[in-house]
N, C-alpha and C positions, 0 to 999 in steps of 0.2 A: 374240589379242593383248592388251596389256597397256594399259589405257586410263584416264587421269586425268581427270576434268571439272571445271575451277575456273571460278569467276563466278556462282556461287548460293548462296543462304544454308541450301543442304539440301533434302533429299526425307526424306519425302514431302513434296510441297509444302504450303507455308503461305506463301506470299506472291506469285508472279506468275507472268509467263510463262516467263523463262528455268529456274524450278525446275519447272514444268511441263514444259517438253520435256526436262530432264534426268532427271526421273523415269521418262518414256515412255521413250525413250532407252536411259538405263542397263539399265533391267531388262530388257529387249529382247534388247539386248544381252549381258546377263547368260545369258540363257535360250538362246542360241546357241552358248554356250559359252567367251566372252571375259571375261576377267578386268576388271572395272571397279570404279572406286572414283570417288566422288563427295566432294567437299571440302565441310565441314558446319558450319554456327556451332555453338560451344559450347553456345548458348542456345536452339537449335533444340529444341523440346520431345518428338520423337521422341529417345528415349535410347539404343536398340539400336544394337550395332556393324555389323548390316547390315540392309538393306531389300530384300525378294525376292532375294538372293544379290548383292547390291551392297554393296561395302564402304563404310564410312562414315567417312570420315578426319576427325576433328573439329579445329578450329583456334580458338583464341582469337579472340573477335570483339568488340570494344569499343564497337562502332558505339550499342550502348544507353545509352551513359552521354556518350558524346564524339560522336553525330552523325555526319556526312560522313568526318570523320577517320578516325574508329572503320574505317570501311569501306578506306580505304587500309591502315590495319594489318594485317586482316584480308586482305585480300589477299596483303599481304607475306609471312603466315604460310604462307598456304595455298604459295605458290609458293616459298618456303622449303622446306616438307616436301616438296615433289614432287623436289627434287635427292635424295631419300633412298631414290627408288620404285623405279626404272628403268622408266618408263612407255615404251611405243613411241610413243605417242600422248597429247599433251596439248589437250584440246578447251576453249577458254577461250570463256567465254559473256560478249560485251560487253568494253568496256575502260575504261569510265570510271574505275575505279577502281584497273586493274592493270597497264597498259600503262607507266606510269611505272618499274615494277619487270621490265620484261619481260630484260633484260641478265641475269636472274636464275634464269631458267628453265633445265634441264638443256639443255645442247648436244647431245645423243643421241637427245633424245626431238622427234619433229614435233610442231609446235607448229600446229594449227589453231584461228582464231578467227572466231565467229560476231561479226558487226561491229554486229549490233542494228539502230537504225534513228537517224540525225541527231541523237545526243544533245546535241548543240550548241544545237539548235532550242527546246528545251523551256523553255517561258515561267518555270517554276519557279527556274531557275537565274540568277543576276544575271550582268553582263556579264564580269567579270573568270573566272568560272567557265566561262564559255560559250567565252571566250578559251583558257582552260586545256583544254577536252575539244576543240576543233578539233586542238589539238597531240597530245591524248591520242589521238585518231582517227588522226593521221599515223603517231605508234607503232606504233599495231598494224596499221596495214597494212605499214608498213618491217618489222617484228621478225616477221612471221608467216609462216611456210612456206607456209600455204596461207589462203584465205578462204573464209569461206562467209556470202554473203546469203538471207535468209530471203523475200525478194521482189524480182521483176524490178524496180522502182524502186529499191531499195538497189544494186542488182547493175550498174544502170545510171550509179547516182551515182557508185559507187568507179569505175567505167572511166572517166566523164567526168572525174573530178577528179583521181586517182591514176595511172590511164591501167594499172590491175589489171584482172586477170578474174578473180572470185570465182564460184565454185560455187553455183548458186541450188537450196537444198534449205530448202521450208518447214517451218513446223510442221503437226502434224497433229491430229486429233480422232476420236472413236470415236461413232457413230452411236448415241442415245440411244433407246431403246425405254420408252414410258411405262410405270409400275410402279405397283402394287396401292396404295404407300403413298404416291402423289402427293397425292391428297386430305388425307391427315393434314399432310402437309407444306405444303400451302396454308394447309389449316386454323389451321397453329401461327403463321402469319402474317396471319391472319383474312383471308384473299382466296380467291375464286371463279374458277376457270378462266376465261379467256377475258375478266374483267371488268376487268384490270390492264396498263400497261405498264411495262417494267422497264429497267433501267440498270444494268450491272454494270461496275465501274472502280475504279481507285484515285482518289482525290480530289485532282486535279492540273489545272492551268488548261488544259494542251494536249487534255485530254481533253473541254474542252465542258460541263463540270460545269454551269457557270453557264449558259452558253447554255440548255441543256436546262432548266434549273430556273425562268430566267425565261419559257420559253415556258410551262411546265406551269402555271404561277403564274395564268397568264389563262385555263387551259383546267379550269375547275372541273368538267365532268362526268367527267375522264378521272383515274385513280389511277394514280400512281406509284410503284414502290416502289424505292429505292436501296441496292444492296447493296455497301459500301465502307467502309474504316474513316475514316470522316469526321473521329474525333476526332485523330488523330495527326499531323496537318497542320495548320497556319494556317491554309491556304485551307479546308480542310475544315471547321473550327470556324466560319470566317466562313460558310460555305452553309448549315451546320445553324442559327446564330444567326439569317439572314435567310429562311430558307424553311421553317421544322420548324413553323412556327405556323400554313400552309396542312395544312385537313383532309386533305386526296386527296392529300399529297405524305407519303412514309413513309420515313426514312432508318433502316435495320434493321441498321447496321452491316457488320463484316467476315465473311464465310461461307465455309469450305473445304471443307465436304462436298459433294464431286463431286453426289451423288446430290440432297442438296436443292437447288444449283443448277439442276441438270439438270432436276429438278422444276419450278421456275420458270422456267427457260427455256420449256420444252415448254409450257407452260398459260398463256404471257401473250400478251395483244393483240398488242402489238407488241414489240420490242427496242430501245433505243436504243443505237444504239454511236458514243459522239463523239469518238473516238481520231482524232487527226489528226498523231501523229508515232510513228516506226517502220515496219517493214514488215508481215509477215501476221501480226496480231494473234491469239492463242490463244483470246480472250475472242470474237474474231469468228466463229472457227471452231466453238467449242463451242456458240453461238446457232445458228449453219448445223445443226450437228448436232442440234441438237432441234429442227428441224422447225418455227423461228420465224420469223415476219413481220420484216423487218429495215430498220429508219430508219436511213441512216451517214451520217455527216460524209463531205461530196465531197472526197476527196483520190483521189489516183494509188494510193495503197498498197488503201483499201477499194474502190476500182474494180475492181482487179486482181483481187480476190478474187471480188467479188458482181457485177461484170460488171452486167447489165441487171437482174438480178433482186433489186431493192432498191430502197425510197426513200434519197432524197439531200437534206439540208441543208447550207447553207454557214454559217447564221447564223440568230439567234433568229428573224426575221421569216420565214424560208423555211418554220422547224420548225413555227413557230406555225400558218402556213396550213395543212401537211401535217396537223395535229392535228383540224383543221375538219371534216377528211374521215373519214368513217367508216370508218377503217382495221381490215379484218378478215381474218384470214388465209385464213378460209374463201375469199374472193373471189380470192386470189393462191395458189392451191395448184400453179400451174405452177412459180412464183416460188420457192417452198419445197422442190419437186421436185428442182429444178436444184440447188439450192443441197446438199440432202442426197447427189445424185449426185455432185458436187465433193466432199465428203468421203469418199465411197466410191472414189474414183479418183484427186484429186489430193492430197488432204491424208489419206491413209490412214496411221497409224503404222506399220504393220508393212510396207508400202512404202517409207516414208521411213528407216525403219531401215536395211533391206536395203541401200538406194540409198546411204546415208552409210557402210556397212560396208563396201561394192565400193569406194567410192572411199577409204577408210581403206586398204583392201588394196592397190589400187593406187600412193597414195603411200608405203606402207613397201616397195613392191618397186622403187621407184626408186632411181636410184642417189646423184640429188644433189636436194636441197631446193630446189625451184623452184616457183613461181608457176604454176599451169595454167590451160588456157584452161577455160570455164565447161563444165559438164556438160549435157547436151541434156536440156531440161525433161522434166518426168514426163509429159505428156500433150500431143494437139495442140493444146489450148487453150492451153495455156502457151507453145508455139510461136508459135500467131498473136500472143497478147499481147505475146511479146518483139518481135516482127516490128514491131507498131504503134506501139510505143515507138520505133524507132530513127529 
């Protein structure tokens, strides 16, 4: 198969969830002998033409000086280029700035769209942008040949709102084994194993960073390390200005080195996951894969992944009460073991890649481009979850 992946800033991952997915999926499909290309911003720091046998197609990306408008131009440039490539399948990751160009996709290629998670509900967008995103979502559904949902919650939403069946395929992660240099990594942050709490997130309101920070500002006996580019958004700068004066709260900035991130996850006392919008979040799976004890925002997406193997909070009062408890993952080994088992069985990158490969082959062999009924979930637990939501 000849596959093109559109909708990311490129690989190797230097940004977020879609880039992480594109990196793992594309390299594994290339190892299977498929011809895979990933569209990549011309400003991506990795400058080689290939990454682990995956072709990188660089397109002009003016987002760095135009802001959000630049994303639309970048997607236009990527889609325009796709008309020259003779792809069998184009995998479109997200829809926020690409579906207005849906009519430009090459007709002979099958268009598969991962619909991401309810983008129009994100608090960072104003009313006009939210209104536009509801229409962009409709265009994504209308013009795609097949849809992918990364969680049952998104799958149910698409079926309820649009009457379509999306294939449920989650993100993945790899189980992390502690390394000899973990201590050196912790030392670089002036931390000791088991003596700090951790939050890794983009500084956006819907990730409940403010809720977490307000809760920790009252808990002087608990260290909190925050990983994320806080200087790149007005909200992040506001959070830094308001809370950086607390000695037990450390803003460490962005970090994309997976070994460093996994060492921090593996050795933290608890991992705070405040994401409230979207489906199966990659950073949550990665925390699970490191054996972290997790305290997550209480919503359908996080509960579908964690089930009963985590603490939950809805607001700063909930979290503040939890932080008064001596939370220690040594006392919750069954939870961390259950979450590791989910990574090994449900959220395994090799299994997920094979699953998508099988669907791509099936869709290519079909005579007509028509939306198909959702695939059976990967495990019996997924099936139980799906029944519970109906």
